[in-house]
N, C-alpha and C positions, 0 to 999 in steps of 0.2 A: 295327485292320485295317492291314495293310502296304500302303502306297499306291505303286503303280508309276508313276514319273515318266517314264522314257524310253519305255516301251512305249505310253503313251497315244495319241499321235499317230503315232509312227513304228513302233510295235510290230508291227502287222499288216504294215506295209510291210517291216520288217526280216525278219520271218518269211518273207514271200513273196519278198523279194529273195534271201534265202539259198537258198530252194528254186529260184528262178529261175536263180541262178548255177549251181546243180547241174545243172539241166535244160539250160542253155546249154552248160556245160562238160562235162557228163557224167562228172564225177569225184566220188569220195567221199573226203573227208579222214578218215583213221583216226588213232588215237592214235599220236603219235610216242613210242616207248618210249625213255625217257631213264634210263640207269643212274645210280645215285647219288641218285635222288629217293625212296628208300625211305620209304614212309609218307606221301607227298604226291603229289596229282594237281593239276596246274595247268591252268587254262583260259587259253590264249594266242592271240595272233594277232588283228589288227584287220582284215586283208584276207582272210585264209584262217583261220578259227577252227579250233582243234585242242585236243586234250588232250595234255599231256605226263604220262606215267604210268610208274611203275616196272613192271618185268616181274612182280614178285611182292610179296605181303604175307603176313604170318603171321597165321593166325586168332588173334583176341584183341588184335592190334596196333591202335593208333589209326591211322585213315586220314584225313588232312586234305585238304580240297579248297580250292583257292585260285583266286580270279578275278584273273588278271593282265592281262586285256584291258581296253580302254577302252570302257565301256558307252555313252559319248557317240558313239562311232564305230560300234560293232557291235551295241549293244543288250544285253539281259540274257541270262543263261544258266540252264539247269538242269543239274544232275548227277543223272541218274536211272538207277537200276539196272533192267535189262530182261533178259528171256530172250533168248538169241541169236536164236531163231526170230521174236521180235517186232521185231527191228531192221529199220528200213526199208532196203530194198535197191533199187537201180536208180532210174532217173528217175521212173517213175510212182509208186512208193511214197514217194520223197522229196518229190515234188510234193504228193501226198496229205497227207503229214505236215505240209508247209509250209502247207497250208490248214486245219490243226488238225483233221485227221481221223485215225482209227486210233489208234495208240499215243501220238502227240503230243496228241491230244484227251484221252485217258485221263490223261496227265500234267498237262495244263492243268486238268482237272476236279479232280484230286487236290489241286492248289494252290489250288482254289476261286477261279479267275479269273472276274471279272465281264467277260463278253465285250462289254459295252457301254462300260465305263469302263477296262477293262484293269487294274483294281485286283486285287492279290493278297491273298487272304484267309488263306492258309497257306503261308509260305515254306519251312517245314520239315515234311516229311511223313514220318512214321515208321510203318511197317507191320510186321507180324511181330514178331520179338524186337527188343529194343532194340539199335540199332547198324545197320551196313550188312549186310543180309541179304535182305530181301524184294525180289522183282523184279516189274516190270510184265510181264504175260503176254498182255495183250489181253482177259483176263477177270478178272484180279486186279490190284489196285494194289500198287505197290512203294514202296521208299524213294526219296525225291527231295528235292533242295534247290534253291531258287531264289535267284539273286543278280543284283543290278543295280548293284553298287558295286565299283569297282576295289579290289583288295587285301582284299576281304571274304573271310572264311574260315569254314569249319565243320569240325568234327572229330567222328567217331563211331568206336567200336570196330568192327572187322570181326567180326561174329558169324556170318557165313555159313560153311558147312562148306567143306572142301577142294574145289577146282575153280575154274572161271573165273567171274569177276564181269564181265559185260558192262554197259556204260553208254553213255549218249548224252545229248545236249542236245536238248530238245524245241523250242527256239527255232531252233537250227541243227542240223537232223536229220542233216546230213552229219558232224557231230562225234560220232564213235563210238570206243569203245576197250574194252579188257579188261585185267584184272589177274588173275593166277593167285593163288588163296588156298592157301597151304601149311598143313598141319596144325600146330597149336601144338606147340612143342618140349617 
C-alpha cells in the first residue's frame, strides 16, 4: 500500500485551502501552454499551482507527467483525465470538489484513498485501453496518477483518439488543462 505522508494531517487542509483560495479569489488557473514541452506535462507552482502543457501530442506518442512542485509546501497532485463537461467550473463547483464531492471524490475513490488515514491504495489507475485514454465522466472512472514527491514522473502512451484530452488535479481542482491529440502520422 502506498502511504501518503503529506496528506495525512495537512491533506484535507490543503484541499480545502486550495478550494478556499479559489472561492476567495474567484479565479481558476488553467494550463499554461508552453511550446517546446512536446510530450511532457509539468505540475508547477507552489503558490498558484498550474500545469505547463504542450498544445498538441500525437496519438501513439508517450506523454510524460512530471511533478515539479514542492509537496511540502503545496501537497500532492493528481493528473486525471476528465470529460470537459465533468470539469468543476465556478466557485460552487470548485468548493464542492475541494470537499471531495463530485468528480474529485470519484478520482479519490479510484485511487482507493482511505478517508480516515489518507493512505493511497492505488497511485496509478488505468482504465480503458492501456495508456492515456479513459476519462472520468461522473459515472465512469478514467485514467489518473497520484504523486506526492517532487520530480516524480510517470509516462504512458497516448492511446486516445484524435481530439482534446482534458485533465485536472483532484487535490487542486482549479488546476485544469487540455492537450490536443493529433492523429498518428
